[in-house]
Structure formats: C-alpha cells, structure tokens
Phi, psi and omega in degrees: 000128178278332180225069185294343181300331180295338181295340177296339178294341176298340182296339179278345183297314178302323178296318179294322178298316179297314181297317179292322178298319178296320179296317180292319179297322179293319178296318180298320180294319179295320179292327180295332179289338182282338180151194180291149183305316181298319180294318180296320179298323180287322184279327182230076183296340181285342183268081180250104181294321183298318181291321178294323177294321179295318179296318179296320179296318179296320179295317179296319179295320178297318178297321178304312183284333174295316178297320178298321178293322179296330179287353176054069177297144182224137168202156187088133184255145177231128178259118184231146174282134178240122181251129179262126182245147180183197182239141174277124183232128176248125175266116180257112188252127180285121179242025179285166184299330182295341180286355176275353181301143186252033177284351167234155184269136351282329173196171185299315185292318178298320177296320180295318179294321178297318179292320177298321177297320177296321178296320178300319179292314184290332183262021179303136183103341174264167178266127187241148175223167184225130177238134175253140181212153170214249174288337173226184183214156174210157179280111179282321180218118178297163179303131182207154174271356182274100182298323181295326179293318179297318180296322180298311179294326179292321182296323184273353180289139182211162176299135180095358179293337172260114188292334182288123181289168178096193180211115185239096182289330176298317180294325178298317179292317182297314180292324177299323179296326180290343180284341181276142175291152181284154176052054181258132176281162178081171181284154172231152189226139169242129177243113179272125174246104191202166175271356174090353177292126187222108186259349184223152172076184181234090184292328180296317178295322178295321178292323177297317179295323179295319180298325179293336178267008179085018181254126179267133181250120173253154178228132176242122185269131178250131179114188179232160178288339175290322175082188180191166179286163180260116180298147178235125182288152179286143175230181179293337183265342183210160178271167179293152181177220180233153182292137181235160177273184183296339180270002179086009179268143180293131181277131176253126178257135185233147173294138179245080184294327180297317180294317180293323177295321178296318179296314182296318179297318179296329180270007178078011180248205180225160176257137179226129173283139182282124177255170182293333183277352178059031181290346180299329179298318179295317181298313181292321179299322179295315180295318182292325180296335180276351184284160175296132184254159179234165178288122181262325179201156179218134179209161179269130182239132177264123179236164178259145180286137176284132181236020181296340183297326184293305177296330178293321178296318178298317181298315179296320179298317179296323178293322177296318178296318181298319179292333180282340180277119179284138179290345182242146175273127182294135176281137180284137179284135177284138179291000000 
C-alpha cells in the first residue's frame, strides 16, 4: 500500500452498517403496522424493504472498494532506469585575510559561508563542488551529489586554510575548471564568493577562457566600497589589532564591484552584491535551473506496480448496479 492511512476510513463502515440496519428495521416495523406482508406488498408495491437493503449493501460495498483504491494497493515489481539530470556547480570561496574585515555583519567570511550554505540548499539536485582560494587555490570538495558532504567541507573551511597570502582570482577560476569532468554536456557554473581584491593574475582573461569552454562564471561580492581594516589575531610577539603596512598605517580593504562585474561579464554570468537577506541564492538558483542540464547519474530502481485501478473499477461497477436497482417493486397490471 502506498497510502495505507486511508484504510482507517474503513472504521466508519460498521457504523454505517448499523445505521442502515436500524433504518431498514424501522421501515419494516412501520410496514408491519399496516397489515400482513402480502397485503402490504399488493397495496404498496413501492415499499420494498428487500430492494432498499440491496441498494444499501451495494453502496457500502462500493465505499469499501473506493477506500481500498485510495490506499493505492501495489503488487508486482518493475525495474526501471532512473537518470538524474542537473548542472555541475563549483563554489569558489575566498579565504584570504581580507575576508575577516567587519564592514559587513558579522564579517565578510561568515557572510560568504552563510550564502554558500544557502546556495547548497537552493541547488539541491545538482552536483556541487567547493574550491578554497587566496594567493593559490585547491579543490576542497570534489563535485558530488551528496549535499551533506559539501556542507561538511564548508563547515570546516576557514580563513587562512590556504597558506599563500594575497588573493588570486585567476587561480581560483583555473582550479575550479579542473574540478569539472572533461567532455561534459550541458552548462557548468563557477560561483566566486569574494571581496574582489585581486593582486595576481588576469581573472578577466581566465573568465573569458572559461566561457569558451561552456562554463558560466558568476561573482558575488562581499564587503562594502567604504571598506574596513583587517583584524589581526594576538600572538606571543604582538597584541591583537589590525593589519598594517610597512609604514605602520592600518590597511583598509575595500570591495571592488567594478572588477567583479568585469569578470562576471567576461564569463557570461552576472555580478551580485551579497546582502544580509541572502536573496542572491534564490536569484542564482533560478538562473541555473533554466540552464541546459546533463546526465549526472544513472541507476536501476525497483518500484511496485500501482493496482488502484482494480478496486476502483469494482467500486464503479457496484455503483452502476446500485443505480439499476429500483427502490420499488413494480406492481403487476391486472388484466
């Protein structure tokens, strides 16, 4: 049974049987007051207790089989191939020191991880991967259909996991491309989550090259154009404070939306500033859902054949029979 809960409706059948039985018994008692059964049948041919009982029985039987059909009985197995289709998406997350800036609440990196988590939820059914980058990049989580695995790697990701300082968006795109399988049909997507500071390489050229391979590059900007200082943790040699340059001045890191927009346009995608409501995840999920999809996995699934048609056919047949039974016995015409 696919929906066995409907079988609880059978509990009302005994109550209906009792109510109908009482009604028929009351009718029989009333007719008995009018006279002998043979005389009553001749005088009132429309008052046929037997026919009314037959109609009630047919209705109850039809209701029995309707409830059985609603429970969706199943038997017999069918083995069918099931192919899962979707888009390969790599989330490239900036883990450079500038992502610790607190010009957004609570800080850029926390906002980026929250947004990445929303993307994982919204893109369920697609194959997802995770790349971490700063001055260099590496694949943190290979492409997988296992959403929980992506979340696990995302949870343990932190600023400083890439030892090379700086921020190299070209390297982030290049390493993200290596995460995709070769000769893949359908669209592929790279989503950069970064503040846009780029000190090495040519990210625009990398995005252009990615677009030629059928990979769409999106960019989500973390931070503000006003910017903020970069917090520095306390060590045995120095106290906590903010990162400074060689002249002793506090370094201010700023979001670079123009650069990120240029990269996204070159990659055939769009640039989105990250907001507190994380609505960017919905926007990107909608765009990705419209893309050409490819086969991600194929497996054989055993299912049971639906057999609700049989009890439903019996119920309909019983209702036709019930309608054909007249509640009254026709009186014979006297010659």
